[in-house]
C-alpha positions in Angstrom: 107.6 114.4 87.8 104.4 113.2 86.1 102.8 109.8 86.5 103.6 108.9 82.9 107.3 109.8 83.3 107.6 107.9 86.5 105.9 104.9 85.1 108.2 104.9 82.1 111.4 105.3 84.2 110.3 102.7 86.8 109.1 100.2 84.2 105.6 100.2 85.6 102.7 99.0 83.4 99.9 101.6 82.8 96.5 100.1 83.3 94.3 103.2 83.1 93.9 106.9 83.4 95.1 108.4 80.1 94.4 112.0 81.0 95.6 111.6 84.6 99.0 110.5 83.5 100.1 114.1 83.3 99.5 114.7 87.0 102.6 115.5 89.1 103.6 113.0 91.9 104.6 115.0 95.0 105.0 112.1 97.5 104.5 108.4 98.1 102.0 106.7 100.4 101.8 103.0 101.3 98.8 101.4 103.0 96.1 98.7 102.4 93.6 99.9 105.0 91.2 102.0 103.0 89.8 104.1 105.8 93.4 105.0 106.8 94.2 106.0 103.2 91.1 108.2 103.0 92.1 110.3 105.9 95.9 110.3 105.5 97.1 109.9 101.9 98.4 113.3 100.8 96.8 114.9 97.7 99.0 114.2 94.6 100.7 111.2 96.2 101.4 107.9 94.5 99.4 105.4 96.5 101.1 102.0 96.6 98.9 99.0 97.5 98.0 95.5 96.6 94.3 96.2 96.5 92.9 96.3 93.0 89.2 96.5 93.7 86.5 99.1 93.0 86.8 100.4 96.6 90.5 101.2 96.1 89.6 103.2 93.0 87.0 105.1 95.0 89.5 105.9 97.7 92.1 107.0 95.2 89.4 109.4 93.9 88.4 110.6 97.3 91.9 111.1 98.5 92.8 112.8 95.2 96.0 110.8 94.8 98.0 111.3 91.6 97.9 107.6 90.9 97.2 104.1 92.3 100.1 101.7 92.0 99.4 98.0 92.3 102.5 96.2 93.7 103.3 92.5 93.6 101.5 92.2 90.2 98.2 92.5 92.0 95.3 92.1 89.7 92.6 94.8 89.1 89.1 93.3 88.8 86.9 94.2 85.9 84.6 96.5 87.9 87.6 98.4 89.2 89.1 98.7 85.8 85.9 100.1 84.4 85.5 102.6 87.3 89.1 103.7 87.0 88.6 104.4 83.3 85.3 106.2 83.9 86.8 108.4 86.6 90.2 108.8 84.8 92.2 107.4 87.7 95.8 106.6 86.8 96.5 103.0 87.8 99.9 101.4 87.4 101.2 97.9 88.1 104.6 96.5 89.0 105.9 93.1 90.1 107.9 94.9 92.8 106.9 94.5 96.5 105.2 97.5 98.1 108.3 98.8 99.8 110.5 98.5 96.7 107.8 100.1 94.5 107.5 103.0 96.9 111.3 103.4 97.0 111.4 103.5 93.2 108.7 106.2 93.0 110.3 108.2 95.8 113.7 108.1 94.0 112.3 108.9 90.5 109.4 111.2 91.1 110.5 112.9 94.3 114.2 113.1 93.4 115.4 111.4 96.6 118.7 109.6 96.4 118.8 105.9 97.2 
């Protein structure tokens, strides 16, 4: 399922990445340790985190994730927002905690039952 379809069904807010919204989500990855994400996040995964800074956007690009999902209504700073727009990184936001956001994506995008 695409990032846009997942965002719509899950009720996630779309913050950036207009062209990247058509990417397919193949898995979910949760972590806030950037070096760990760089080496372990699967390509085309939905990365769920609370880090909304420019470094998170850079790691999403390096890891080639389908999208970056900010859980717990985490804010995205202005530099990160600008960089995500420039690099066309899909960034979504939800009030859900990390675990619940990941479960929602897994259920919706990866077709796994609850």
